[in-house]
C-alpha positions in Angstrom: 101.3 74.3 99.5 98.1 75.4 101.1 94.8 74.1 99.7 93.8 77.4 98.2 97.1 77.7 96.3 96.9 74.1 95.2 93.4 74.8 93.7 94.7 77.9 91.9 97.3 75.8 90.1 95.0 72.8 89.4 92.7 74.9 87.2 95.0 77.8 86.5 93.2 81.0 85.8 95.7 83.2 87.6 96.4 85.6 84.7 94.1 87.1 82.1 94.8 84.3 79.7 92.8 81.9 81.8 94.4 78.8 80.4 92.5 76.5 82.8 95.3 73.9 82.8 96.5 71.8 85.7 100.0 73.0 86.6 100.4 70.9 89.7 103.3 68.5 90.1 104.0 66.4 93.2 107.8 66.8 93.2 108.2 63.1 93.6 111.5 62.2 92.0 110.3 58.6 91.5 107.6 59.9 89.1 108.5 60.9 85.6 105.8 63.5 86.0 104.6 66.0 83.4 102.1 68.9 83.7 99.8 70.7 81.3 101.6 73.7 80.0 99.8 77.0 79.9 101.1 80.1 78.2 103.7 80.8 81.0 105.1 77.2 80.6 105.5 77.0 84.4 104.4 74.3 86.8 103.3 74.7 90.4 107.0 75.0 91.3 108.0 78.5 92.0 111.3 79.0 90.1 113.8 81.9 90.6 116.8 83.0 88.5 118.5 85.6 90.7 118.4 87.7 93.7 120.5 90.8 94.2 120.9 94.3 95.6 120.0 96.3 92.5 121.0 99.9 92.0 119.4 100.4 88.5 115.8 100.9 89.7 114.2 104.3 90.3 115.9 106.5 92.9 112.9 106.3 95.3 113.4 102.6 95.8 117.2 102.2 95.4 118.0 105.1 97.8 121.4 104.1 99.3 121.7 100.3 99.6 119.8 99.2 96.5 116.5 97.3 95.9 116.4 93.7 97.0 115.4 92.3 93.6 114.2 88.7 93.1 113.7 87.6 89.5 111.0 85.0 88.9 111.2 82.5 86.0 108.4 82.5 83.4 106.0 85.3 82.3 102.4 85.9 81.3 103.6 87.9 78.2 105.9 87.1 75.3 107.6 90.5 74.7 109.6 90.4 71.5 112.2 92.8 72.9 112.4 91.3 76.5 115.9 91.9 78.0 115.2 89.2 80.5 114.2 86.7 77.8 116.5 84.0 79.3 114.3 83.7 82.4 110.9 84.9 81.0 111.0 82.7 77.8 113.8 80.2 77.9 113.2 78.6 81.2 116.3 79.6 83.1 115.9 79.2 86.8 115.7 76.9 89.8 112.7 75.7 91.8 112.5 76.9 95.4 110.1 76.2 98.3 108.5 78.9 100.4 111.2 78.5 103.1 114.0 79.3 100.6 112.1 82.2 99.2 111.6 83.5 102.7 115.3 83.0 103.5 116.3 85.0 100.4 114.0 87.9 101.5 115.6 87.9 105.0 119.1 87.7 103.6 118.5 90.7 101.3 117.1 92.6 104.3 120.1 91.7 106.4 122.4 93.0 103.7 120.6 96.4 103.9 118.1 96.2 101.0 115.7 99.1 101.0 112.9 96.8 99.9 112.0 93.4 98.5 111.4 93.8 94.8 109.7 90.8 93.1 110.1 90.9 89.3 107.6 89.2 87.0 105.7 87.0 89.5 102.2 87.4 88.0 101.9 83.7 87.1 102.8 82.6 90.7 100.8 85.0 92.9 99.3 82.3 95.2 102.7 80.8 96.0 104.4 84.2 96.3 101.7 85.4 98.7 102.3 82.3 100.9 106.0 82.8 100.8 105.7 86.5 101.7 103.5 85.6 104.7 106.2 83.2 105.9 108.9 85.8 105.4 106.9 88.4 107.3 106.3 86.0 110.2 110.0 85.3 110.3 110.9 89.0 110.6 110.7 90.6 107.2 110.0 94.3 107.9 111.1 96.3 104.9 108.6 97.3 102.2 107.7 94.8 99.5 107.5 95.9 95.9 105.6 94.2 93.0 107.4 94.7 89.7 105.2 93.6 86.9 104.0 94.1 83.3 100.5 94.9 84.7 99.1 92.0 82.6 97.3 90.7 85.7 93.8 90.0 86.9 92.4 92.1 89.7 91.2 88.9 91.4 94.8 87.6 91.6 96.2 90.9 92.8 93.7 90.8 95.7 95.8 88.0 97.1 98.7 90.4 97.5 96.6 93.1 99.4 98.3 93.8 102.7 101.5 92.0 101.6 102.8 94.4 98.9 103.5 98.1 99.8 104.9 99.4 96.5 103.5 98.7 93.0 105.9 98.9 90.0 103.8 98.2 86.9 104.7 98.8 83.3 102.2 100.5 81.1 103.8 99.3 77.9 101.3 100.5 75.3 97.6 101.4 74.8 97.7 100.3 71.2 96.1 96.8 70.9 97.7 96.3 67.5 101.2 96.8 69.0 100.4 94.7 72.0 99.2 91.8 69.9 102.3 91.9 67.6 104.9 92.5 70.4 103.5 90.8 73.5 101.1 88.2 72.1 98.3 89.9 74.1 95.8 92.0 72.1 93.9 92.7 75.3 96.9 94.1 77.1 95.8 97.8 77.1 92.4 97.0 78.7 93.9 94.5 81.3 96.8 96.8 82.2 94.6 99.9 82.7 92.3 97.9 85.0 95.2 96.4 87.0 97.0 99.8 87.4 93.8 101.5 88.6 93.4 98.8 91.2 97.0 99.4 92.3 96.5 103.1 92.6 93.6 102.4 95.0 95.3 99.6 96.9 98.1 101.7 98.6 98.3 105.4 99.3 101.6 107.0 98.3 104.1 107.6 101.1 107.4 109.2 100.3 109.7 110.5 103.1 113.1 112.1 103.4 115.7 109.8 104.9 119.3 110.2 106.0 122.0 108.5 103.9 125.8 108.7 103.8 125.5 111.2 100.9 122.8 113.3 102.5 119.1 113.3 102.7 117.2 111.5 100.0 113.5 110.7 99.2 112.4 107.2 99.8 109.1 105.5 98.9 107.5 103.3 101.6 104.3 102.7 99.8 102.5 103.7 96.6 102.9 103.2 92.9 105.5 104.0 90.3 104.2 103.5 86.7 106.8 102.8 84.1 106.6 103.4 80.3 109.3 102.5 77.9 109.5 104.6 74.8 109.9 102.5 71.7 111.9 104.2 68.9 109.8 105.5 66.1 106.5 105.1 68.0 106.0 108.5 69.6 102.3 108.4 69.0 102.0 105.3 71.2 103.8 107.1 74.0 101.5 110.1 73.6 98.5 107.8 74.0 100.0 106.4 77.2 101.0 109.8 78.7 97.5 111.1 78.0 96.0 108.3 80.0 98.5 108.6 82.8 97.9 112.4 83.1 94.1 111.8 83.4 94.1 108.8 85.8 97.5 108.7 87.6 98.9 112.2 88.0 99.3 113.0 91.7 98.4 109.5 92.6 101.6 107.8 91.3 105.1 108.6 90.2 105.6 108.3 86.5 108.9 106.8 85.1 109.3 107.6 81.4 112.2 105.4 80.2 114.3 106.1 77.1 116.9 103.3 77.4 115.4 101.0 74.8 118.2 98.7 73.7 118.3 96.0 71.0 119.0 92.7 72.7 121.5 90.2 71.1 119.1 87.2 71.3 120.6 83.7 71.4 118.0 81.2 70.4 117.0 78.7 67.6 116.8 80.1 64.1 113.1 79.6 63.7 112.4 81.4 67.0 114.7 84.3 66.1 113.1 84.6 62.7 109.6 85.0 64.4 111.0 87.4 66.9 112.6 89.6 64.3 109.3 89.7 62.4 107.6 91.0 65.5 110.3 93.6 66.1 109.5 95.2 62.7 106.5 96.8 64.5 108.8 99.6 65.5 112.4 100.7 64.9 114.6 98.3 66.7 117.5 100.7 67.6 118.7 103.0 70.4 116.7 106.2 71.0 118.2 109.2 69.1 118.9 112.8 70.2 115.9 114.1 68.3 113.5 111.7 70.0 115.1 112.5 73.4 114.4 116.2 72.8 110.8 115.5 71.8 110.3 113.4 74.9 111.7 116.2 77.1 109.4 118.7 75.5 106.4 116.4 76.1 107.3 116.0 79.8 107.2 119.8 80.2 103.9 120.1 78.4 102.2 117.4 80.5 103.7 118.8 83.8 103.3 115.6 85.9 103.4 116.1 89.6 106.2 113.5 90.0 108.1 112.1 87.0 111.5 110.4 86.4 113.3 110.6 83.1 116.7 109.1 82.3 119.5 110.8 80.5 120.1 109.5 77.0 122.9 107.0 76.8 124.4 104.6 74.2 125.8 102.3 77.0 124.5 98.7 76.5 126.6 97.1 79.2 123.7 96.9 81.6 122.0 94.2 79.6 121.8 91.1 81.9 123.0 87.6 81.4 121.3 85.3 83.9 123.6 82.4 83.2 126.3 84.4 85.1 126.3 84.5 88.9 126.5 88.3 88.5 123.9 88.9 85.8 124.6 92.6 85.7 127.6 94.9 85.7 129.4 95.2 89.1 128.2 98.8 89.4 124.6 97.9 88.9 124.1 95.0 91.3 125.5 92.9 94.1 124.5 89.2 93.8 123.0 87.4 96.8 121.5 84.2 95.4 121.7 82.6 91.9 119.9 79.7 90.3 123.1 77.8 89.6 124.6 77.9 93.1 122.2 79.1 95.7 123.4 81.8 98.1 126.5 83.6 96.8 
C-alpha cells in the first residue's frame, strides 16, 4: 500500500461520516491483530464478494457482453432494504491485494466485458484507485464505471479523477427524515447532491452507436447515469428527487427511474431483524402496484427528461442475489468470473 493510501486508512475520513479511526492491519498471520471499526466495519484490507458479467444493468452499459461488475464488501450506509445486505452489512467477502484486483479486471476484459463496474467501493477509494492504476498499466482499456450510493465526499472522489469514465450514483431520497430512518444518514440528501454535481462536472457524456450481433445499439463510454428507486407509497419523495434532477441533471446525465423495489427475505439475528423491520415501516414494504406504475409513467411524460430509462413492471423476484452462491444471480442475469469462496470460477 502506498504511503498516501496508508495515511488515508490510519485516520480514516474517507466518507462523510469521518470516523477518524485507524483501519490499518499489517496482515501478519502471527499477530492476533484487531483494528478500530468505523461505520463501514472494514479494515485496510480491500475485500470483494463477487465479479461477474452482469446483464441486469442499464442498456447503455450492458450492451451485448454485459458489465464487468465487481462487488466490494462493506458500505458507508446501512440501508434497511439493501438487496446486497450479505456483503454490505454481514461481512461476506474475501480480502484481495491490488494485483488480484487488477487480474480480475483484466479477466473480465478478456471475457468481453463492456466496462469494469465497481459496486459500493466508497469506503475503499484509495486502495481501489491504486488497483485501477495497476490494472491500466497492465493493459486495462475498457471504460471504468463507479457504481455507488453517492454518499461520498468530493475529496475522496477526486482520487478517482482520470481513472473512472462512467458514474452510476443513486439518488435515493432528498428527504432527510427518510434517509435517517432508512440509511442511518440524515445528511444523505446534502452529501449526495454535492457528490452527483461533482460527477456531472468530472466527465462529459459520450454515447455512441456500436455494432452488435443483434444490430446497432447505444453504448456509453463516459458520463453519468443517475438512478432513483421508487419506494412504494412514497410518491412525494420521488417527486422531490425528480424535481432536483430536472433542474440540475437533465441533458447532463441519463436518468434511470427504477420501479423494481422488492422486499428482501433477510436472514439475520432476531434483534437485528426487529430493528430492520422497524425502519422499513417508513414506507410500504411491498412490490410496486399497477396504479403507482401508471402514476410514475405519467410523471415521466410531464418531466420530459432528455434521456431516461424506466423498467416494465414485474412481480418476478428471482433476480434477488445470494452472495453465498458461486452464481449469486440467476443464470440469465450474470456469468460468474470470480467468487469470494473459490477465486476465479
